[in-house]
C-alpha positions as MATLAB code, in Angstrom:
seq = 'MTSIPPSANRPIAGAARRKAIVLSEQNLTEGRLLDSENGLPWAIEPSLAGVDLVQWAAQHRDALEQKLLEHGAILLRGFGIQAVEQFNQVIDALSTGALEYMFRASPRTRVGGNIYTSTDYPADQVIFPHNEHSYSPRFPLRLFFYCHLPSETGGETPIGSVRRIKALIPSEILDTFRRKKILYVRNYGDGFGLPWQSVFQTDDRAEVEAYCASVGIEVEWKAGNRLRTRQVGAALVLHPRTGEEVWFNHGTFFHLSTLPPAIRDSLNADFAAQDLPTNTFYGDGSPIEPDVLDTLRAAYLQSLVKFRWQQGDILFIDNMLAVHGREPYGGPRKIYTGMAEAISSQDVQL';
ca = [
     -15.648    8.879   10.188;
     -17.082    5.287   10.175;
     -15.677    2.510   12.086;
     -13.530   -0.544   10.776;
     -13.648   -4.223   11.321;
     -11.266   -5.654   13.967;
      -7.536   -5.696   11.947;
      -5.430   -6.111   14.827;
      -3.573   -9.263   13.787;
      -4.213   -9.199   10.015;
      -1.035   -8.653    8.244;
      -0.280   -5.882    6.245;
      -0.630   -6.039    2.402;
       2.875   -5.301    0.935;
       1.140   -5.548   -2.293;
      -0.162   -1.597   -2.518;
       0.559   -0.420   -5.677;
       3.510    2.119   -5.368;
       3.405    5.739   -6.564;
       6.238    8.758   -6.312;
       5.712   11.425   -4.111;
       7.200   14.347   -6.270;
       9.210   16.282   -3.435;
      11.966   17.301   -5.616;
      12.674   18.063   -8.947;
      13.977   14.582   -9.334;
      12.027   11.434   -7.901;
      14.476   10.365   -5.375;
      11.896    8.010   -3.447;
       8.659    6.255   -3.759;
       5.977    6.534   -1.482;
       3.235    4.203   -0.521;
       0.794    3.415    2.623;
       1.400    0.175    3.781;
      -1.903   -0.289    5.073;
      -4.981    1.575    3.087;
      -7.542    0.361    4.939;
      -6.151    1.888    8.596;
      -3.705    5.106    6.432;
      -0.829    4.413    8.005;
       1.848    4.167    7.964;
       3.287    6.233    5.228;
       6.223    4.479    3.753;
       9.348    5.922    1.725;
      12.112    4.251    0.087;
      14.786    5.435   -2.176;
      14.156    4.989   -5.803;
      17.994    5.415   -6.510;
      20.898    3.663   -5.023;
      23.306    6.573   -2.328;
      20.328    9.044   -1.417;
      21.546   10.793    1.601;
      18.583   10.471    4.263;
      20.110   13.352    5.917;
      20.223   15.758    3.450;
      17.344   14.605    1.219;
      14.728   14.889    4.913;
      16.436   18.273    5.607;
      15.342   19.613    2.114;
      11.939   18.297    2.464;
      11.109   18.960    6.283;
       8.041   20.973    5.078;
       6.350   18.441    3.112;
       7.154   15.527    4.795;
       5.457   17.555    7.963;
       2.343   17.617    5.889;
       2.327   13.657    4.937;
       2.743   12.795    8.672;
      -0.015   15.302    9.382;
      -2.355   13.120    7.107;
      -1.001    9.705    7.981;
       0.297   10.007   11.460;
       3.251    8.034   10.966;
       5.966    7.412    8.157;
       8.115    4.701    7.834;
      11.262    5.413    6.571;
      13.279    2.266    4.847;
      16.459    1.258    2.670;
      18.433    4.235    3.326;
      21.289    2.577    4.453;
      21.097    3.419    8.239;
      23.413    1.808   10.624;
      24.443    4.067   13.500;
      22.846    5.819   16.529;
      24.433    8.695   15.323;
      22.959    8.656   12.001;
      19.578    8.068   13.456;
      20.343   11.470   15.724;
      20.789   13.000   12.448;
      18.108   12.722   11.189;
      15.930   13.383   14.060;
      18.078   16.713   13.509;
      16.845   16.818   10.480;
      13.403   16.604   10.796;
      12.406   18.686   14.149;
      14.210   20.714   16.811;
      16.328   17.591   17.807;
      15.389   14.948   20.508;
      14.885   15.555   24.120;
      15.910   14.041   27.335;
      13.406   11.203   28.601;
      11.690   12.871   31.502;
       9.286   12.096   34.148;
       9.747    7.978   33.271;
       6.897    5.500   33.466;
       8.988    2.360   31.337;
      12.523    1.116   31.927;
      14.630    2.905   29.202;
      18.759    2.637   28.870;
      20.804    5.797   27.277;
      22.730    4.558   24.417;
      23.621    8.276   23.040;
      23.149   11.770   23.801;
      19.057   11.813   24.464;
      18.714    8.360   22.261;
      17.705    5.709   24.110;
      16.405    1.775   23.975;
      12.908    1.922   23.245;
      11.882    0.082   26.538;
      13.382   -2.887   28.541;
      10.661   -4.747   29.414;
      11.084   -8.438   29.340;
      10.663   -9.780   25.625;
       8.056  -12.024   26.829;
       5.885   -9.092   27.292;
       3.285   -7.260   25.663;
       3.229   -3.871   25.723;
      -0.258   -2.174   25.131;
      -0.478    0.585   22.176;
      -0.510    4.069   24.236;
       0.443    7.616   23.060;
       3.809    8.385   25.205;
       3.662   10.998   28.035;
       0.291   11.449   27.429;
      -0.008   11.254   31.020;
       2.431   13.793   31.255;
       2.212   17.737   31.591;
       4.603   18.407   29.436;
       5.147   15.555   26.510;
       6.993   14.944   23.076;
       4.328   15.858   19.936;
       7.242   13.547   17.774;
       8.648   10.308   18.412;
      11.481    8.449   16.307;
      12.463    4.410   16.185;
      15.480    3.216   14.389;
      15.968   -0.623   14.394;
      19.378   -1.271   14.453;
      18.833   -4.728   14.766;
      15.380   -6.555   14.202;
      14.923   -9.538   16.106;
      14.554  -13.018   15.295;
      11.063  -13.404   15.800;
       8.304  -11.190   16.776;
       9.222   -7.652   18.409;
       6.917   -5.587   15.863;
       6.144   -2.308   17.144;
       2.607   -1.916   15.792;
       1.225    1.542   15.523;
      -2.251    2.532   14.863;
      -4.478    5.663   14.228;
      -5.863    8.089   17.355;
      -8.605    9.144   14.439;
      -9.755    5.476   13.719;
      -8.841    4.855   17.599;
     -11.491    7.995   18.352;
     -13.970    6.864   15.706;
     -14.605    3.385   17.305;
     -15.386    4.936   21.019;
     -19.386    5.650   21.486;
     -20.607    8.987   21.682;
     -21.519    9.009   25.539;
     -18.239    7.684   26.555;
     -15.969   10.171   25.003;
     -18.530   12.764   26.522;
     -18.304   11.244   29.623;
     -14.419   11.752   29.664;
     -14.666   15.132   28.162;
     -16.355   16.234   31.409;
     -14.760   13.821   33.759;
     -11.203   14.138   32.730;
      -8.925   10.980   34.075;
      -7.205   10.935   37.534;
      -3.808    9.120   37.622;
      -2.506    7.729   40.497;
       0.730    6.688   40.877;
       3.075    5.380   44.124;
       7.244    4.792   44.023;
       8.995    2.606   46.356;
       7.159   -0.131   46.790;
       8.907   -2.334   44.701;
       7.348   -2.625   41.850;
       7.683    0.066   38.786;
      10.355    2.508   38.320;
      11.511    4.544   41.763;
      10.649    8.505   42.277;
      14.605    8.816   41.359;
      14.562    7.603   38.264;
      11.292    8.842   37.559;
      12.416   12.626   38.398;
      15.563   12.164   37.948;
      17.040   13.610   41.295;
      17.453   12.315   44.656;
      16.213   15.543   46.210;
      12.386   15.610   47.900;
      12.515   19.455   47.875;
      13.341   18.979   43.973;
      10.394   16.655   43.514;
       8.465   18.225   45.540;
       8.757   22.212   43.214;
       8.463   20.250   39.921;
       5.151   18.693   40.935;
       3.560   21.986   41.944;
       4.591   24.009   38.755;
       2.525   21.040   37.062;
      -0.379   20.671   39.002;
       0.374   17.406   40.514;
      -0.550   16.626   43.804;
       2.774   14.965   46.214;
       2.184   12.806   49.393;
       4.954   11.061   50.740;
       4.707    8.005   52.686;
       6.662    5.894   55.161;
      10.138    4.650   54.147;
      10.873    7.196   51.540;
       7.932    6.597   49.293;
       5.566    8.274   47.073;
       2.412    8.804   45.530;
       1.445   11.167   43.623;
      -2.084   11.998   42.126;
      -3.020   14.445   38.900;
      -5.568   15.311   36.666;
      -5.448   15.124   33.080;
      -7.594   15.900   29.944;
      -8.926   12.869   27.824;
      -9.702   14.808   24.907;
      -7.339   17.584   23.197;
      -6.274   19.687   20.700;
      -3.561   18.671   18.463;
      -1.531   21.840   17.843;
      -0.826   21.634   14.087;
      -4.173   20.616   12.752;
      -6.459   22.112   15.390;
      -8.769   18.482   15.476;
      -9.758   16.819   18.685;
      -7.821   13.909   19.775;
      -8.153   10.947   22.434;
      -4.852   11.326   23.707;
      -4.177   10.350   27.311;
      -3.043    7.039   29.796;
      -6.661    6.106   30.882;
      -6.385    2.964   29.698;
      -2.910    2.181   29.640;
      -2.213    3.017   32.841;
      -5.177    1.011   34.353;
      -4.885   -2.082   36.375;
      -7.425   -4.046   34.709;
      -4.721   -3.276   31.172;
      -2.329   -5.721   32.931;
      -1.926   -9.177   31.756;
      -3.880  -11.243   34.205;
      -0.882  -12.981   36.624;
       0.492   -9.550   36.517;
      -2.848   -8.121   37.660;
      -4.050  -10.568   40.049;
      -0.651  -10.399   41.672;
      -0.868   -6.781   42.323;
      -4.821   -7.008   42.852;
      -3.970   -8.729   45.756;
      -1.208   -7.211   47.262;
      -2.735   -3.557   46.783;
      -5.570   -1.326   47.498;
      -6.572    0.518   43.829;
      -4.881    3.603   45.192;
      -1.718    1.927   46.008;
      -0.772    0.434   42.760;
       1.914    1.357   40.896;
       0.060    3.273   38.348;
      -4.225    3.599   38.076;
      -6.573    5.318   36.589;
     -10.236    6.594   37.519;
     -12.148    9.491   36.743;
     -11.120   12.644   37.523;
     -13.741   12.737   40.239;
     -11.859   10.207   41.618;
     -14.459    7.709   40.643;
     -13.969    4.315   39.119;
     -14.201    3.791   35.407;
     -16.689    0.918   34.487;
     -14.938   -2.115   33.109;
     -17.379   -1.986   30.362;
     -15.746    1.258   29.268;
     -12.036    0.153   29.262;
     -12.979   -3.452   27.784;
     -14.418   -1.038   24.943;
     -11.844    1.552   24.999;
      -8.957   -1.514   24.487;
     -11.459   -2.914   21.519;
     -10.460    0.239   19.812;
      -7.180    0.252   20.656;
      -6.228   -2.864   19.046;
      -9.042   -2.887   16.203;
      -6.818    0.122   14.852;
      -3.138   -1.814   14.663;
      -0.998   -2.590   11.899;
       2.149   -4.121   12.134;
       4.863   -4.633   10.183;
       7.999   -6.570   10.415;
      11.294   -4.540   11.260;
      14.158   -4.511    8.742;
      17.666   -3.128    9.867;
      18.129    0.871    9.011;
      14.357    1.555    9.457;
      13.251    4.828   11.017;
       9.674    5.247   11.731;
       8.523    8.678   12.926;
       5.499    8.902   14.464;
       3.076   11.967   15.120;
       2.993   11.095   18.995;
      -0.978   12.824   18.942;
      -1.966   11.259   15.918;
      -0.788    7.625   16.224;
      -0.249    5.301   18.935;
       2.618    2.536   19.445;
       2.972   -0.960   21.474;
       5.483   -3.796   21.627;
       4.909   -7.694   20.646;
       6.550  -10.586   22.408;
       9.489  -11.379   20.641;
      12.510  -13.876   20.274;
      16.306  -13.345   20.252;
      17.885   -9.991   20.527;
      16.559   -6.946   19.399;
      17.649   -3.598   19.193;
      15.153   -0.735   18.598;
      15.919    2.720   19.911;
      13.887    5.551   20.052;
      14.298    9.768   20.648;
      11.788   11.986   21.461;
      11.024   15.379   19.467;
       9.544   18.958   20.491;
       8.379   19.547   23.692;
       4.564   20.365   24.206;
       2.528   21.692   26.995;
      -0.471   19.814   27.765;
      -1.700   23.120   29.206;
      -1.552   24.656   25.624;
      -3.472   21.457   24.138;
      -6.413   21.943   26.464;
     -10.284   21.897   24.533;
];
């Protein structure tokens, strides 16, 4: 796979030639790549008025699965989706159903069933691109985003191909992470990040300890009902459907140096490296070199494709083949998310 030039801030070309995708006896939809250089997302729109997305998606689930594995993300646009209930029905049509948000890292609000706000982080903050729950012993293979109300300005959900990201990471860095893996250290109850009660969805220490023991997470209770967890995870794993090796981890996202400078400097002044809300190291506990982290961040950013949300859009993502982030925004914004098809990290080890 060859390297690609930086494209994080390049607007997508809307003039890509459309072509019908033959998914039924009648061509009820049209498909095209929004960004042919980066290979995603594959955008599908109805070619006739009144196409029922839930029914159509259920009928063509296998064909959509193949498109998803090819491109990593599918944008479903113009199908008249207007409510969370419809969004949930689309998830049901394309997966085994939405999952509860467990072992949390991002603040979210439940809006109905297992549908949540995409994030409750402040509107002025950038969210660095990442694979959802790639730090977790169990993670969703599939993600869905629904635009109920696009923001007045900004607010894009940039996505990037994991295949592109891996191609941009030098082989010696990949080899190091294959060998050493990644150590995730999280601290709860110090006034930053989510409290452990929200992360684990319980107030019972024994339940936390039992869950962590079952998935290989080390627990350390600190004074004042505070908690530290440590876990080692793989940096590269095998995709369960394609069998390919993919770069899939939170090593960059959770590292102190990826935070905005003002937040990073404040935390660095108040906490030791092992006491930060989140931080990452090589699996043996040694620090990840700054130049390596710079290289990783550049690979993520160079892979990104942005598009403006439109009301009713649904973005269907293979969580192991595409990363996502968020741009700052102005005005109200309602982007909802659902996660589906839980995968155990042990089942995708190299």
